[in-house]
C-alpha positions as CSV (number, residue, x, y, z in Angstrom):
1,M,-33.8,18.0,-23.9
2,S,-35.3,20.9,-22.0
3,I,-39.0,20.2,-21.6
4,R,-39.1,23.0,-19.0
5,H,-38.0,25.7,-21.4
6,G,-40.0,24.2,-24.3
7,L,-43.2,24.6,-22.3
8,L,-42.3,28.1,-21.3
9,A,-41.8,29.0,-25.0
10,L,-45.2,27.7,-25.8
11,L,-46.8,29.5,-22.9
12,E,-45.3,32.8,-24.1
13,R,-47.8,32.6,-27.0
14,G,-50.7,32.6,-24.5
15,P,-52.2,30.5,-21.7
16,R,-52.4,26.8,-22.4
17,Y,-53.6,23.6,-20.6
18,G,-51.5,20.4,-20.3
19,S,-52.8,18.3,-23.2
20,Q,-52.7,21.4,-25.4
21,L,-49.1,22.0,-24.5
22,R,-48.2,18.3,-25.2
23,T,-49.9,18.5,-28.7
24,E,-48.2,21.7,-29.6
25,F,-44.8,20.6,-28.4
26,E,-45.0,17.4,-30.5
27,S,-46.3,19.3,-33.5
28,R,-43.4,21.8,-33.3
29,T,-40.8,19.0,-33.0
30,G,-42.4,16.5,-35.3
31,S,-43.0,14.0,-32.4
32,T,-39.2,13.4,-32.3
33,W,-39.4,13.6,-28.5
34,P,-42.9,12.5,-27.6
35,L,-44.3,13.6,-24.2
36,N,-47.0,12.1,-22.0
37,V,-49.6,14.2,-20.2
38,G,-48.2,13.2,-16.8
39,Q,-44.7,14.5,-17.8
40,V,-46.2,17.8,-18.9
41,Y,-48.2,18.3,-15.7
42,T,-45.2,17.4,-13.5
43,T,-43.1,20.0,-15.3
44,L,-45.9,22.6,-15.0
45,A,-46.0,21.9,-11.2
46,R,-42.3,22.6,-10.9
47,L,-42.5,25.7,-13.0
48,E,-45.3,27.0,-10.8
49,R,-43.3,26.1,-7.7
50,D,-40.4,28.2,-9.1
51,G,-42.6,31.1,-9.9
52,L,-42.2,30.8,-13.7
53,V,-45.8,30.0,-14.5
54,A,-49.1,30.6,-12.7
55,P,-52.6,29.3,-13.0
56,G,-54.5,31.3,-15.6
57,G,-58.1,30.4,-15.0
58,E,-60.1,27.9,-17.1
59,D,-61.2,27.6,-20.6
60,A,-64.8,27.1,-21.8
61,A,-64.4,23.3,-21.4
62,G,-63.1,23.6,-17.8
63,H,-59.4,22.9,-18.5
64,T,-57.0,24.6,-16.1
65,L,-54.9,27.0,-18.0
66,Y,-51.3,28.0,-17.2
67,A,-49.7,31.4,-18.0
68,I,-46.1,32.4,-18.1
69,T,-45.0,35.0,-15.5
70,D,-42.6,37.9,-15.8
71,T,-40.0,35.7,-14.1
72,G,-40.7,33.0,-16.6
73,R,-40.2,35.4,-19.5
74,T,-36.9,36.5,-18.0
75,E,-35.8,32.8,-17.7
76,L,-36.9,32.1,-21.2
77,R,-34.9,35.0,-22.7
78,A,-31.9,33.8,-20.7
79,W,-32.3,30.3,-22.1
80,Y,-32.4,31.6,-25.7
81,E,-29.3,33.6,-25.2
82,R,-27.3,30.9,-23.2
83,P,-25.3,28.4,-25.3
84,V,-26.1,24.8,-24.6
85,D,-23.6,23.4,-22.1
86,R,-21.5,20.6,-23.5
87,T,-19.3,20.0,-20.5
88,N,-21.6,17.1,-19.4
89,P,-22.7,15.5,-22.6
90,P,-25.7,13.2,-22.4
91,R,-25.0,9.5,-22.3
92,D,-24.9,7.9,-25.8
93,E,-25.9,4.3,-26.0
94,L,-23.9,3.6,-29.1
95,S,-20.6,5.0,-27.7
96,I,-21.1,3.0,-24.5
97,K,-21.8,-0.2,-26.5
98,L,-18.7,0.1,-28.6
99,A,-16.6,1.0,-25.5
100,M,-17.8,-2.1,-23.7
101,A,-17.4,-4.3,-26.8
102,V,-13.7,-3.6,-27.1
103,G,-12.0,-6.8,-25.8
104,A,-15.3,-8.4,-24.7
105,P,-15.0,-12.2,-25.1
106,G,-17.1,-13.6,-27.9
107,V,-18.1,-10.2,-29.4
108,D,-17.2,-9.3,-32.9
109,I,-16.9,-5.5,-32.6
110,R,-16.7,-5.1,-36.4
111,A,-20.0,-6.9,-36.8
112,V,-21.5,-4.6,-34.2
113,I,-20.3,-1.6,-36.2
114,Q,-21.6,-2.9,-39.5
115,S,-25.0,-3.6,-38.0
116,Q,-25.2,-0.1,-36.6
117,R,-24.1,1.4,-39.9
118,H,-27.0,-0.2,-41.7
119,A,-29.4,1.1,-39.1
120,T,-27.9,4.6,-39.3
121,I,-28.1,4.8,-43.0
122,R,-31.7,3.7,-43.0
123,A,-32.5,6.4,-40.4
124,M,-30.7,9.0,-42.6
125,Q,-32.8,8.0,-45.6
126,D,-36.0,8.3,-43.5
127,Y,-35.0,11.7,-42.3
128,T,-34.1,12.9,-45.8
129,R,-37.5,11.7,-47.1
130,L,-39.3,13.6,-44.2
131,K,-37.1,16.6,-44.9
132,A,-38.4,16.7,-48.5
133,Q,-42.0,16.6,-47.3
134,A,-41.3,19.4,-44.7
135,I,-39.8,21.6,-47.4
136,T,-42.8,21.0,-49.7
137,A,-45.1,21.9,-46.8
138,V,-43.2,25.1,-46.0
139,E,-43.1,26.2,-49.6
140,S,-46.7,25.4,-50.3
141,G,-48.1,27.3,-47.3
142,R,-50.9,24.8,-46.9
143,S,-50.3,24.3,-43.2
144,D,-48.8,26.0,-40.2
145,E,-45.6,27.3,-41.7
146,R,-44.1,28.0,-38.3
147,D,-44.5,24.4,-37.1
148,D,-43.3,23.1,-40.5
149,L,-40.2,25.3,-40.4
150,A,-39.5,24.2,-36.8
151,W,-39.8,20.5,-37.8
152,L,-37.5,21.1,-40.8
153,L,-34.8,22.5,-38.5
154,V,-35.2,19.5,-36.2
155,L,-34.9,17.1,-39.2
156,E,-31.8,18.8,-40.5
157,Q,-30.2,18.5,-37.1
158,L,-31.0,14.8,-37.1
159,I,-29.6,14.4,-40.6
160,F,-26.3,16.0,-39.7
161,Q,-26.2,13.9,-36.5
162,T,-26.7,10.6,-38.4
163,E,-24.1,11.7,-41.0
164,A,-21.6,12.3,-38.3
165,E,-22.4,9.0,-36.7
166,A,-21.9,7.2,-40.0
167,R,-18.5,8.9,-40.4
168,W,-17.5,8.0,-36.8
169,L,-18.5,4.3,-37.4
170,D,-16.3,4.3,-40.5
171,H,-13.4,5.8,-38.6
172,S,-13.8,3.3,-35.8
173,E,-13.8,0.3,-38.1
174,S,-10.7,1.7,-39.9
175,R,-8.9,2.1,-36.6
176,L,-9.7,-1.5,-35.6
177,V,-8.4,-2.8,-39.0
178,R,-5.2,-0.8,-38.6
179,L,-4.6,-2.1,-35.1
180,A,-5.3,-5.7,-36.1
181,A,-2.9,-5.4,-39.0
182,R,-0.1,-4.0,-36.8
183,A,-0.6,-6.7,-34.2
184,A,-0.3,-9.4,-36.9
185,T,3.0,-8.0,-38.2
186,E,4.7,-7.5,-34.8
187,P,7.4,-10.1,-34.0
188,A,6.9,-12.7,-31.3
189,S,8.3,-11.9,-27.9
190,P,12.0,-12.9,-27.6
191,A,13.1,-15.8,-25.4
192,A,14.1,-15.0,-21.9
193,P,17.8,-14.0,-21.7
194,V,20.3,-16.5,-20.1
195,D,21.7,-15.4,-16.8
196,P,25.6,-15.4,-17.3
197,A,26.1,-16.0,-13.6
198,A,24.1,-19.3,-13.7
199,P,26.1,-22.7,-14.0
200,A,26.9,-23.8,-17.5
201,D,24.9,-27.0,-17.2
202,S,22.2,-26.6,-14.6
203,A,21.0,-30.1,-15.4
204,A,24.3,-31.8,-14.4
205,P,23.5,-32.5,-10.8
206,A,20.3,-34.2,-11.8
207,D,22.2,-36.4,-14.4
208,S,24.7,-37.4,-11.7
209,A,22.0,-38.5,-9.4
210,A,20.4,-40.6,-12.2
211,G,23.6,-42.6,-12.6
212,P,26.8,-42.6,-14.7
213,S,26.8,-41.2,-18.2
214,R,26.5,-43.2,-21.4
215,S,30.2,-42.8,-22.1
216,A,31.2,-44.0,-18.7
217,R,29.0,-47.1,-19.0
218,T,30.5,-47.7,-22.4
219,R,34.1,-47.6,-21.1
220,R,33.2,-50.0,-18.3
221,G,31.6,-52.5,-20.7
């Protein structure tokens, strides 16, 4: 998530102070990625260091305002036009969990998958409910339509993401079932082959050392 560019996009609408930027960012994204004020001001300090924003005076309440610079606008335009880089995807906890669960002693990976599937379906249902509310808000015009539309787009992305996750979990479980079935039907490993160069009865010397055979003892008796 690019907090840096998100703040630049908000500042393009006019000077803002830190708490105001946090509130507007969360309103635009439906608090999907909540920010704290310290995170906002740390990002603003870096943007100022890079010449993308500059102090813009104070408001009537004495809040320090920040304004986007021409360099910041150029950077923002480039961000809008540049595709999101997928060559280094973010770490996904679920993928890492399943990867570590494969072959882990005492872990039922199918139980892990089923538990996650239930949670994923619940999340999808929640997102779908929120989507219906966002559509109603956009169509009614009772609130800030721009923020409601932005939130609707975020929700739809989350819905598509959870749908894809549910399909991936189904696929993963099916693969595990197929592999387990194949392992169950594979024949046991064959016995080790006999070396033709070995003596016919390798136990004979040991028998000789133990004494005469039963037939020899019978003849002598």
